[in-house]
C-alpha positions as a Python dict, from the first residue, in 0.01 Angstrom:
ca = {
    (1, 'M'): (0, 0, 0),
    (2, 'R'): (207, -190, 254),
    (3, 'H'): (213, -30, 595),
    (4, 'Y'): (509, -37, 827),
    (5, 'H'): (480, -207, 1167),
    (6, 'A'): (747, -116, 1424),
    (7, 'C'): (988, -395, 1512),
    (8, 'R'): (933, -505, 1870),
    (9, 'D'): (1260, -692, 1921),
    (10, 'A'): (1552, -500, 1777),
    (11, 'A'): (1798, -785, 1823),
    (12, 'D'): (1594, -1035, 1620),
    (13, 'A'): (1412, -797, 1387),
    (14, 'A'): (1427, -864, 1016),
    (15, 'L'): (1447, -539, 824),
    (16, 'R'): (1155, -481, 596),
    (17, 'F'): (1152, -264, 287),
    (18, 'V'): (869, -17, 299),
    (19, 'D'): (709, 53, -37),
    (20, 'I'): (492, 356, 33),
    (21, 'G'): (473, 635, -221),
    (22, 'W'): (442, 1003, -149),
    (23, 'S'): (92, 1131, -82),
    (24, 'N'): (-91, 1318, -354),
    (25, 'C'): (-25, 1654, -190),
    (26, 'Y'): (339, 1625, -305),
    (27, 'P'): (307, 1498, -665),
    (28, 'D'): (634, 1660, -776),
    (29, 'A'): (839, 1525, -488),
    (30, 'C'): (1022, 1241, -661),
    (31, 'M'): (1284, 1060, -459),
    (32, 'K'): (1624, 1106, -616),
    (33, 'R'): (1829, 846, -433),
    (34, 'T'): (1929, 523, -604),
    (35, 'G'): (2023, 198, -436),
    (36, 'S'): (1910, 110, -86),
    (37, 'A'): (1996, 202, 271),
    (38, 'T'): (1892, 100, 619),
    (39, 'A'): (1726, 354, 846),
    (40, 'A'): (1664, 323, 1219),
    (41, 'V'): (1380, 536, 1354),
    (42, 'T'): (1375, 592, 1729),
    (43, 'G'): (1042, 678, 1888),
    (44, 'A'): (870, 470, 1619),
    (45, 'A'): (552, 440, 1825),
    (46, 'G'): (527, 818, 1867),
    (47, 'M'): (326, 1055, 1655),
    (48, 'L'): (607, 1170, 1425),
    (49, 'G'): (798, 841, 1437),
    (50, 'Q'): (497, 649, 1307),
    (51, 'D'): (470, 874, 1004),
    (52, 'V'): (843, 873, 936),
    (53, 'C'): (814, 495, 916),
    (54, 'R'): (484, 502, 726),
    (55, 'Y'): (606, 735, 451),
    (56, 'A'): (954, 595, 404),
    (57, 'P'): (1071, 591, 40),
    (58, 'T'): (1128, 269, -148),
    (59, 'W'): (1505, 286, -109),
    (60, 'A'): (1480, 267, 271),
    (61, 'A'): (1472, -51, 475),
    (62, 'V'): (1327, 82, 799),
    (63, 'A'): (1365, -59, 1149),
    (64, 'G'): (1158, 120, 1410),
    (65, 'L'): (1270, 124, 1770),
    (66, 'T'): (1023, 188, 2051),
    (67, 'R'): (1056, 224, 2425),
    (68, 'A'): (989, -149, 2449),
    (69, 'D'): (1307, -216, 2252),
    (70, 'A'): (1544, 4, 2449),
    (71, 'D'): (1574, 279, 2707),
    (72, 'L'): (1795, 510, 2503),
    (73, 'S'): (1911, 695, 2813),
    (74, 'V'): (2096, 375, 2909),
    (75, 'A'): (2408, 359, 2693),
    (76, 'E'): (2429, -19, 2672),
    (77, 'Q'): (2064, -55, 2569),
    (78, 'A'): (2097, 214, 2304),
    (79, 'R'): (2413, 56, 2167),
    (80, 'T'): (2267, -296, 2155),
    (81, 'A'): (1946, -189, 1982),
    (82, 'L'): (2108, 36, 1722),
    (83, 'E'): (2403, -191, 1647),
    (84, 'A'): (2158, -472, 1570),
    (85, 'V'): (2005, -258, 1297),
    (86, 'R'): (2341, -154, 1143),
    (87, 'A'): (2176, 162, 1018),
    (88, 'D'): (2309, 393, 748),
    (89, 'V'): (2073, 662, 881),
    (90, 'I'): (1937, 713, 1233),
    (91, 'I'): (1629, 936, 1259),
    (92, 'H'): (1604, 1027, 1626),
    (93, 'C'): (1236, 1104, 1688),
    (94, 'A'): (1230, 973, 2046),
    (95, 'A'): (1209, 1256, 2297),
    (96, 'Y'): (1072, 1372, 2629),
    (97, 'T'): (795, 1610, 2516),
    (98, 'D'): (600, 1693, 2834),
    (99, 'V'): (668, 2068, 2858),
    (100, 'D'): (516, 2118, 3204),
    (101, 'G'): (664, 1787, 3317),
    (102, 'A'): (1008, 1915, 3224),
    (103, 'T'): (952, 2221, 3442),
    (104, 'C'): (855, 2003, 3738),
    (105, 'D'): (1122, 1739, 3675),
    (106, 'P'): (1412, 1879, 3469),
    (107, 'N'): (1613, 1560, 3526),
    (108, 'A'): (1355, 1357, 3337),
    (109, 'A'): (1381, 1595, 3042),
    (110, 'W'): (1760, 1580, 3060),
    (111, 'R'): (1758, 1199, 3050),
    (112, 'G'): (1511, 1185, 2762),
    (113, 'N'): (1648, 1467, 2548),
    (114, 'V'): (2015, 1502, 2635),
    (115, 'L'): (2148, 1173, 2769),
    (116, 'A'): (1947, 962, 2523),
    (117, 'T'): (2067, 1179, 2233),
    (118, 'R'): (2425, 1152, 2356),
    (119, 'N'): (2397, 773, 2350),
    (120, 'V'): (2232, 766, 2006),
    (121, 'A'): (2496, 1006, 1871),
    (122, 'A'): (2776, 788, 2004),
    (123, 'V'): (2642, 487, 1814),
    (124, 'A'): (2588, 695, 1499),
    (125, 'A'): (2951, 808, 1513),
    (126, 'Q'): (3068, 451, 1571),
    (127, 'L'): (2867, 317, 1276),
    (128, 'G'): (2944, 613, 1049),
    (129, 'A'): (2569, 667, 1020),
    (130, 'R'): (2392, 987, 924),
    (131, 'L'): (2205, 1129, 1226),
    (132, 'V'): (1882, 1328, 1205),
    (133, 'Y'): (1775, 1493, 1531),
    (134, 'I'): (1427, 1640, 1572),
    (135, 'S'): (1423, 1966, 1767),
    (136, 'T'): (1180, 2245, 1843),
    (137, 'D'): (1096, 2615, 1834),
    (138, 'Y'): (1125, 2608, 2214),
    (139, 'V'): (1499, 2664, 2180),
    (140, 'F'): (1402, 3030, 2120),
    (141, 'D'): (1252, 3276, 2367),
    (142, 'G'): (980, 3398, 2130),
    (143, 'A'): (1050, 3763, 2211),
    (144, 'S'): (1142, 3865, 1856),
    (145, 'D'): (897, 4038, 1623),
    (146, 'S'): (1065, 3862, 1329),
    (147, 'P'): (1073, 3491, 1243),
    (148, 'Y'): (1369, 3289, 1368),
    (149, 'T'): (1605, 3146, 1107),
    (150, 'E'): (1869, 2877, 1136),
    (151, 'S'): (2138, 3138, 1202),
    (152, 'D'): (1962, 3301, 1498),
    (153, 'E'): (2107, 3239, 1843),
    (154, 'P'): (1890, 3013, 2063),
    (155, 'S'): (1772, 3140, 2400),
    (156, 'P'): (1531, 2894, 2567),
    (157, 'I'): (1311, 3014, 2851),
    (158, 'N'): (1207, 2682, 3004),
    (159, 'A'): (1354, 2346, 3100),
    (160, 'Y'): (1207, 2166, 2800),
    (161, 'G'): (1367, 2411, 2556),
    (162, 'E'): (1698, 2393, 2742),
    (163, 'S'): (1699, 2013, 2723),
    (164, 'K'): (1626, 2015, 2350),
    (165, 'L'): (1902, 2268, 2286),
    (166, 'L'): (2150, 2053, 2477),
    (167, 'G'): (2027, 1760, 2269),
    (168, 'E'): (2105, 1959, 1954),
    (169, 'R'): (2461, 2003, 2073),
    (170, 'E'): (2499, 1630, 2138),
    (171, 'A'): (2369, 1554, 1788),
    (172, 'A'): (2591, 1818, 1627),
    (173, 'A'): (2898, 1635, 1760),
    (174, 'V'): (2833, 1375, 1488),
    (175, 'E'): (3004, 1489, 1168),
    (176, 'D'): (2722, 1380, 936),
    (177, 'S'): (2425, 1514, 1131),
    (178, 'V'): (2130, 1740, 1062),
    (179, 'I'): (1903, 1903, 1318),
    (180, 'V'): (1541, 1958, 1212),
    (181, 'R'): (1359, 2224, 1411),
    (182, 'T'): (981, 2218, 1385),
    (183, 'Q'): (681, 2321, 1596),
    (184, 'W'): (318, 2262, 1696),
    (185, 'L'): (309, 1900, 1582),
    (186, 'Y'): (-18, 1716, 1526),
    (187, 'G'): (-106, 1404, 1334),
    (188, 'P'): (-299, 1077, 1322),
    (189, 'G'): (-71, 885, 1557),
    (190, 'G'): (-108, 1049, 1897),
    (191, 'R'): (-233, 1312, 2138),
    (192, 'N'): (-222, 1670, 2017),
    (193, 'F'): (-379, 2014, 2046),
    (194, 'I'): (-634, 1977, 1765),
    (195, 'R'): (-759, 1640, 1887),
    (196, 'S'): (-797, 1785, 2235),
    (197, 'I'): (-993, 2087, 2113),
    (198, 'L'): (-1230, 1889, 1893),
    (199, 'S'): (-1287, 1622, 2156),
    (200, 'A'): (-1381, 1887, 2413),
    (201, 'A'): (-1605, 2071, 2167),
    (202, 'R'): (-1789, 1752, 2072),
    (203, 'G'): (-1856, 1706, 2443),
    (204, 'G'): (-2019, 2048, 2462),
    (205, 'K'): (-1748, 2205, 2675),
    (206, 'S'): (-1670, 2576, 2670),
    (207, 'L'): (-1313, 2635, 2558),
    (208, 'R'): (-1057, 2901, 2636),
    (209, 'V'): (-750, 2903, 2414),
    (210, 'V'): (-437, 3116, 2432),
    (211, 'D'): (-460, 3389, 2168),
    (212, 'D'): (-113, 3547, 2181),
    (213, 'E'): (107, 3246, 2091),
    (214, 'R'): (194, 3237, 1721),
    (215, 'G'): (357, 2963, 1518),
    (216, 'H'): (331, 2709, 1239),
    (217, 'P'): (100, 2410, 1294),
    (218, 'S'): (299, 2118, 1149),
    (219, 'Y'): (131, 1800, 1024),
    (220, 'T'): (341, 1492, 1091),
    (221, 'P'): (276, 1318, 755),
    (222, 'D'): (394, 1633, 575),
    (223, 'L'): (695, 1672, 803),
    (224, 'A'): (786, 1306, 751),
    (225, 'H'): (796, 1363, 375),
    (226, 'G'): (1017, 1666, 425),
    (227, 'I'): (1255, 1476, 652),
    (228, 'W'): (1306, 1203, 393),
    (229, 'R'): (1374, 1464, 125),
    (230, 'L'): (1627, 1627, 356),
    (231, 'I'): (1800, 1294, 415),
    (232, 'E'): (1856, 1266, 40),
    (233, 'T'): (2061, 1586, 41),
    (234, 'D'): (2411, 1634, 177),
    (235, 'A'): (2288, 1892, 427),
    (236, 'T'): (2437, 1909, 774),
    (237, 'G'): (2371, 2154, 1055),
    (238, 'I'): (2033, 2306, 1134),
    (239, 'V'): (1725, 2317, 908),
    (240, 'H'): (1387, 2468, 1002),
    (241, 'M'): (1091, 2274, 863),
    (242, 'T'): (720, 2342, 918),
    (243, 'N'): (400, 2369, 722),
    (244, 'T'): (356, 2702, 543),
    (245, 'G'): (167, 2986, 710),
    (246, 'V'): (143, 3128, 1061),
    (247, 'C'): (-147, 3149, 1304),
    (248, 'S'): (-229, 3186, 1671),
    (249, 'R'): (-336, 2896, 1890),
    (250, 'L'): (-686, 3046, 1896),
    (251, 'E'): (-701, 3073, 1516),
    (252, 'L'): (-588, 2712, 1486),
    (253, 'A'): (-861, 2598, 1724),
    (254, 'Q'): (-1127, 2804, 1545),
    (255, 'T'): (-1020, 2667, 1207),
    (256, 'A'): (-1036, 2308, 1330),
    (257, 'L'): (-1386, 2366, 1470),
    (258, 'E'): (-1497, 2519, 1140),
    (259, 'Y'): (-1368, 2225, 937),
    (260, 'A'): (-1537, 1982, 1175),
    (261, 'G'): (-1869, 2165, 1143),
    (262, 'L'): (-1878, 2245, 1514),
    (263, 'D'): (-2007, 2557, 1686),
    (264, 'G'): (-1730, 2814, 1722),
    (265, 'S'): (-1921, 3028, 1971),
    (266, 'Q'): (-1813, 2804, 2259),
    (267, 'I'): (-1449, 2908, 2221),
    (268, 'S'): (-1287, 3228, 2348),
    (269, 'G'): (-934, 3366, 2370),
    (270, 'I'): (-720, 3414, 2677),
    (271, 'A'): (-382, 3583, 2718),
    (272, 'S'): (-87, 3361, 2805),
    (273, 'A'): (-28, 3571, 3116),
    (274, 'D'): (-374, 3473, 3242),
    (275, 'W'): (-336, 3102, 3166),
    (276, 'V'): (-244, 2898, 3472),
    (277, 'S'): (71, 2702, 3389),
    (278, 'P'): (402, 2630, 3563),
    (279, 'T'): (588, 2694, 3237),
    (280, 'R'): (667, 3006, 3036),
    (281, 'R'): (622, 2944, 2666),
    (282, 'P'): (761, 3143, 2372),
    (283, 'L'): (492, 3374, 2233),
    (284, 'N'): (628, 3437, 1885),
    (285, 'A'): (869, 3156, 1800),
    (286, 'V'): (780, 3157, 1431),
    (287, 'L'): (1036, 2955, 1232),
    (288, 'E'): (1165, 3050, 889),
    (289, 'S'): (1413, 2854, 679),
    (290, 'E'): (1702, 3007, 490),
    (291, 'R'): (1808, 2663, 370),
    (292, 'T'): (1525, 2445, 234),
    (293, 'G'): (1502, 2638, -93),
    (294, 'E'): (1874, 2615, -164),
    (295, 'L'): (1858, 2244, -83),
    (296, 'G'): (1585, 2194, -343),
    (297, 'I'): (1319, 2100, -89),
    (298, 'S'): (974, 2232, -180),
    (299, 'P'): (778, 2409, 95),
    (300, 'L'): (532, 2196, 287),
    (301, 'R'): (171, 2279, 207),
    (302, 'H'): (-27, 2548, 389),
    (303, 'W'): (-131, 2461, 742),
    (304, 'R'): (-501, 2514, 662),
    (305, 'D'): (-494, 2246, 392),
    (306, 'A'): (-321, 2003, 627),
    (307, 'V'): (-562, 2078, 914),
    (308, 'R'): (-858, 2019, 683),
    (309, 'E'): (-722, 1674, 596),
    (310, 'Y'): (-650, 1585, 959),
    (311, 'V'): (-993, 1699, 1081),
    (312, 'A'): (-1156, 1482, 814),
    (313, 'L'): (-955, 1184, 942),
    (314, 'L'): (-1060, 1253, 1301),
    (315, 'C'): (-1427, 1289, 1210),
    (316, 'H'): (-1410, 963, 1016),
    (317, 'E'): (-1252, 791, 1315),
    (318, 'W'): (-1504, 928, 1564),
    (319, 'D'): (-1798, 847, 1337),
    (320, 'G'): (-1704, 481, 1336),
    (321, 'G'): (-1437, 463, 1069),
    (322, 'D'): (-1096, 305, 1106),
    (323, 'A'): (-871, 606, 1047),
    (324, 'P'): (-553, 587, 1254),
    (325, 'G'): (-523, 793, 1569),
    (326, 'G'): (-438, 795, 1937),
    (327, 'S'): (-687, 876, 2207),
    (328, 'G'): (-693, 1143, 2468),
    (329, 'A'): (-607, 1508, 2487),
    (330, 'G'): (-279, 1682, 2521),
    (331, 'E'): (-15, 1914, 2389),
    (332, 'S'): (243, 1781, 2149),
    (333, 'M'): (577, 1954, 2114),
    (334, 'A'): (862, 1867, 1885),
}
């Protein structure tokens, strides 16, 4: 298996074909496209971007762009980096994802999620490239008792969600564009909720986890597979894509502890209203897709199966193995 390494200099980068098959959890997911195409992945050093590059199909020559290559909020830098790639597809994974940071500094979120997307969209339109924009459940207020579908009207309740919704509108200005909404991302390539919980538990810390937020934990390798399948369709507009199944933050934490063989008695629930945070978060922003079935895209596996795999990777890493993964604790949002 040949692994992808992000190009560090977009202007001089030679495109490399990535020959990585689909993981065994999707044995029936055969790629249907023939011929070849060039794909630019922004945010290629990020958690999702790494896996989009890692699991690219054989027809894709992938060039990954990182923050070192270009500040996408600067139009000239975005144009220079993306024009050098001459992409047929641009997968825009780069984003400002600090939810509390967006509350404290909305301008930073606007630059990272709106202005950068505007610049990427302008180049996509110029090149005639297909644009894939990664969005979030935070475009909804989470006040509904029912899952949110692609046809539901967004109503964000914080600066992060507002910036991502404005980014959606910038992306939608490109004729051949698709917006992928997902939620509760975690994966081998970066900081995330599960890593934070397990790291704290291994250190013997008592944990309090919000018990009234519900959603779909979404594993970045699985989501990456789904994104590539979506690219093979003619779909435009909005598509919701997550792992199957719904849980609370507390249930997710308890499940991760169980799979890691750690004591679950050190964890307890807390209501969102009692959690000290500068940011309101949607409580029930469960996403449901009306479109993936009609597009012929199989559902992503159940979140418990994906969490089991990820926890095994983390334990291997922490026990001295070489499994991929970032360090530190944090919250990852799409």
